[in-house]
N, C-alpha and C positions, 0 to 999 in steps of 0.2 A: 098887174093884178095878182098873178101867182107869186111874184117875188115879195110883194107887200104882205100877203097872207103868211108866207113862210117866215118872214121877219117877225111878225106879231106872235106867231106860235112859238118861236125860239125865245122871245122875251118872256112869254108866259111861263114856259118851262123853267127858265132861269130864276124867275121870281119865286116859283113854287119850291125849287130846290133850296134857295137861300132862306126862305121863310121856314121850311121844314127843318133845316139844319139849326137855326136859332132856337126853334121850339124845343129841341132836345139838349140844349146846352146848359140848362140850369142844373145846379148841384145841391143836394140835401145831405147834411151831416148832423150828428147828434153829440151831445155832451151829457154825461161822460161817455167815452167811446167804448161802449159795451153792447152786447146783444141781449143781455139778461138784466132785468131790473126787479126790484122787490117792492111790494106794496108799502107805500110811504115814501118812496124815493121820488126825485124829480128828474125829468129828462128835458133837455133844451134842444129844440129843432133850429138849425141854422140853414137859411135858404139864400143861395148866391146865384144871381142871374148872369153874372159874367159879361155884362154889357151896360154901359153907361154908369150912372151913379146909383147908389143904393136907394136914394130918395126918388129916383125916377120910376119906381115900381110899387105896386100894391102886392102884398104877400098873403097867401092862404094855405092852410095845412089840412090835408084830407087823410083819413085813416080807413083803410079798407073801402075806399070810394065814398065815405061819408065825411062831411065837413066837421073838423075838430076845432080849427080856428078860422074865423071869417077873415075877409080881406082887411089888412092893416098895413100901416106904413113901416112898421118895425120888422126887419127880416128875421129876428130871433123870437121864438115862441117857447115858453116853459110850461111843461105839462106835469102835474102831480099824479103819480100812479096811485089809484085808489082801489083797483080790483084787478083780477086776472083778465077781465073783459077788455082791458086796455092793450092786450097783446094784439098785434096785427102788422099790416104793411102800410107805411106812411109815405106821402108824397107832398111836394111843395109846388104851388102854381103861382106864377108871377104875371101881372098885367101892367103894361106900360101905361103911365098916366097920360102921355101926350098922344097916344094912338091906340089902336086896337090890337097891338102886338101882344102875344101870349106865349109864355114858356112853361113847360112841365118838367119837373126834375126826375131824377132816379128815385127808386123806392128803397126804404130802410125798414128792416124787420126788427120788431121788438117782442121779447118774451117776458111776461110778468110772472114772478114767483112769489110764494109766501115769504114772510119775513124770516131771514135765516138766523141760525145760531152758530156762533163761533165755536171752533173745536180746539182744545188745548191738549198737547201731548208733551211728555217728558222723556228724555233719554233714559233716565233713572230717577228714582224717587229718594235716593240717599246720596248726600254730598259727603265724600270722604274728607278727612282732614287735609286742608291745603288744596282741595279740589273744587270742582264746580259742576253745575248741571245745566244742560241746554233745554230751554222751553220753546215750543213752536205753536203759534196760533194761526189758524187757517179758516177760510170761508169757502165752502164748496160751490162749484158751478158758476164762478164769477171771478173777476179780477179788478185791479185798480183800487185795492183796499190798503188802508193804513190801519194800525192796530194800537189799542190802548191796553196797558197792563196794570194789574192791581195786586196788592199784597196785604195780608193781615196775619195776625197770630192769635193764639188762644187768649192772650191778655191785652192785645192792642187792636184798635179799630182799623178799618181798611183805608189805605192810601194809594194814590196813583203813582206808579213808577215814572218819574219824569225822564224826558229825553230818550224815551224808548217807544218808537213807533214801527220798529221793524217786525217782520214776521217771526224771526228767531231772536231770542235774548239768552244771555248767559248769567246765571245767578249763583252766588256763593253763600247765600243765607237761607236758612230754613224758614218755612212759613206756609201759608195757604195762598195759592196764586190763582188768578183768573184773567180773562182777556175778552175783548170784543173788537169787531171791525168797524171802520168808519170810511166813508167816501162821499163825494158830491158836495155841492154848495147850493143850498144849505146842507150841512153835514147830515148824513144818514147813518144811524147806528144799528148794528146787528144786536140780537139778544146776547147776553153774557154766556160765556162758556161755563162748563161745569168746573168746580173747584178741584185743584190738584194740590195735595199736601207733599211738601218736600222736607225731608228730615236731614239733619246734619250729624255726622258721626263725631265723640270726645276723644277715639283711638284710631291709628292708621291700620288698615287691615293687613293681614299677613297671608301671602300665598301658601298653598299646601300642595305638596308633590307626592305622588304615589307611583309605584311601579308594579307590573304584573309578576316580575321575578327579579332576582338580584344578580343572576349569572347569565351571561349571553351564551346560548347554546352554539355549538360549532356550526358555522354557516348561517346562523339565525340572528335575531334582534330582540330587544326588550322595549316594551311600550311604556312610556311615561305619561302621566296625566297631571295637569296643573289646574287648580281651582282657587276661587276666592270666596271666603265666607263674609257675611251671611249669604245663604243661597239665593236670597231675594235680589241681591245686586246682580246687575247684568251689564252688557256692553263692554266687557273686558277683552283686551287683546293680550296674548301671553308671550313672554320673552324667555328664552332658554339660554343657559350658560353651562359650560363645562370647566371644571377645575376651580379652586377656591378664589384665585387671584384674577381670573379672566373677567374682563368687563365687556368683551365683544360678544354680542348675542349670536347664537347659532344660526346658520343659514341652511338652505336646501342642500348645500354640498356636505353638510355635517350630519344631517338627520333627514328622515322622511316625515313631513308635516301632514297630519291628518286633519280631522275636524278641529275647530278652535279649542286648544287646550290639550291636544294629544300629539306626541311625536314618537317615532321608533328610532332607536339608536343601535348601532352595531359596534361601537367603540367603547372600551372600558374607560372609567373615570368617575369623578365626582360631579353630579349634575344638580342644578338648582333652577328655580324659575321665579318670575314675578309677573304681576298683572299691570296693565296700564290702560287708561282711557281718557277721553276729553281732549280739548285743544286750548291751551297747551296740555301735553300728556301728564296725567297724574299717575304715579307709580305706587304700587303696594310695597310692603316690606318683602324682602327676599324670603323664599321658603328655606327650610332646612335642606342641607345637602344629602343626597342619597348616593351611596357607593355602588357602582355597577362593575362587576368583574366579568371574566371570560371563563367558560368551562374548558378544562384542560383537554387537549386532543388525545384520543386513545393511542396506546402504544402500537407501533407498526407490526405487521404480521411477521417480519423478519426475526423479531424476538420471540413471538409465540411459537413459531415452527420448531426451533431447536428445543424449546421447553417440552412441547408435546412429544417430539421424537425421543427425548431423554426419558420421559415418563414411561413411554411404551417399551423402550429398551430395558429399563429397570424392571418393569413387570415381567417381561419375557425372561430376563436373567434369573429372577426369583423362581419362576416356574421351572426353568431348566435345572436350578439347584435342587428344588424339591424332587424333581424326577430322578436326578442323579442319586440323591440320598435314598430314595425308594429302591432304585436299582441295586445299589450297594447292599442294602438291607436284605433284599431278596436273594442276592448272590451269597451272602453270609449264611443264611439259613440253608440254602441249597448245598453249599460245601460242607456244612456241619452234618447234614443228613447223609450226604454221600460218604463222609468219613465214618460215621456210625455204621452205615450199611457195609462198608468194606471191612471194618473190624469184625463185624458179626460173621461175614462170609469167611474170612480167614480162620476164625475160630472153628467154624463148622468143618472147613476143609482139613484142619489139623486133627480134629477129633475123628473124622472119617478115615484119615490116613492111618492113624493109630489103630482104629478098629479093623482096617483092612489087613494090617500086619499080623494081627492075631488070627485072622481067618484066612491066611494064605494057603491053606491046604485045599481049598476048593478050587476046582478047575473052571476055566472060562472066565468070563467077566462077572465081577460082583458089583451090584449096584445098591447103594444105600440112599434112602430118601429121608430128609429131615426137614421138618417145618419149623422155621425160626421166625419169631415175631420181630418186627422192626423195633430198634432200640427206642425210637421216638414214638412208638405206638402205645400210648397210655390209655386210649379210649376204645381199643379193640375194634378199629375201623376196618379190619380185614386186610391190612397190608401184611403180606406173608413172603418170606424167602423160601424157595424150594431148592434144596441142594441135592444133586445126583452125582455120586462119586463112583466112577467106573475104574476097575483094576484089571488090566489085561494080563492074564496068566499064560496066554498061548504062545508067547514069544519064546525063543530058544534061550538056552542058558547063557549063551554068549552075549546075548542082548540083555541079560538080567540087569546090567548096570543102567540100562536106559528104560527100564520098566517105568511106566508113568501112571499116575492117577489123574483122571480127568474129572473135574468138578463142574457140573452145569448148575448154575444158580438162576432160578426163575424168580423175578421180583414182581409181585403184583402191587402196583402203586396204590390203588384205592378200589373200594367197592364200586361197581358200576351203579349209576343212578337209575332207579326204576321209575318209569313213567306210567301213570295210571292207564290201564287198558292196553299197554304195549309190553312186549317181552324185553327183558333187560339185555343190552348189548354185551357181547363178550368182552371180558376184561383184557386189556392189553398187557402182555407179559414182556418183561425185559429179561434177556438171557445174557449171562456173563460166563465166560469160559476161563478156567484157571488151570494152568499146567503145574502139577505137583508131583514131585518124585516120590516113589515109595520108600519105605524105611530101608528095604534091602539094598536099593540103589544108593541110598545115602551111606550105608555101611560099606 
């Protein structure tokens, strides 16, 4: 009894597991394979039971728990998206025809968006001579699109560009371009993009080069700038060359590359540039060449030092010569004055000696004082010679031949300078003694 009960319980559990496993084995997929759809598009639900034949089952589609498609024998169901209310979680349910077996699939999420507009962008709106422009069409927030392209001009009607369904196209003709996206079956179309006008240039543009200076400073560099006119054109990459015949573009080993269109160079030479863009690359005409030189290095201090020393020595020599000339001039005047003073003194002594001979009858010493002006004193400045002549008569007759006249000459060089409120200092006298023999001695 117990063994039979256990056996029946095991069979029941096995059956439950098997039935439950089959119930989760159904798979739901959608076409196109996207999670976002737009109003007006169609979505196809595909339900696969993964057991038996497709004709063995009835199929039903539910959305957010509500029946969307009732049971049918076709496993594919196509839904037209009519509003954003069609967004939700979808499931497929299968019922076997020959039994009560039932399978429920996984869920698929769908988001419904308003009808989109394609977006058209252009790398540039001007096609240079021999060049081209890349146009790009896109639809946001979705994938799986193909694209249709259209072109017209001011004088021609719009035509579709054949064999162009890619997202990017390259055009070499001017005109007014637009695009739209397509996908699905039946085909779903987005709204048209805005128009983009592409113009074609009749001349090849020429690059222009500028420099902030023409001479490279010692240890420095010069900044060069390249540009392409008109300023509305863009997307250029710039190539730099040094020397007229060089065809090799400069690299980072030759210059410092800054923002697109600027470099710094520290080597002298002739520089030029050109612009290029597109694939294949379209090049502008080369710019004119600009000559960049180097600033000469300053002379070393070994040259300046002797020059400065020579200038200083020259100045000192001139000063010494001037002082020497001044000293010689002062010495000349001093000797002249002394000569004049000596002549005057001798004259006085001679006169006094003659006077003493005539007065030899007097006993004792006779003194004569004479005030004589300096020969150079023309302004009466007080320079005076005082001469005192003494004749000694007391000596014996035997010593008569040695009788002498002594002349003391006091020379007052200048008047003392008087200071206001102070007594004048005493004048300094210079005394000169001269030995003169009397006339009797000479006889």
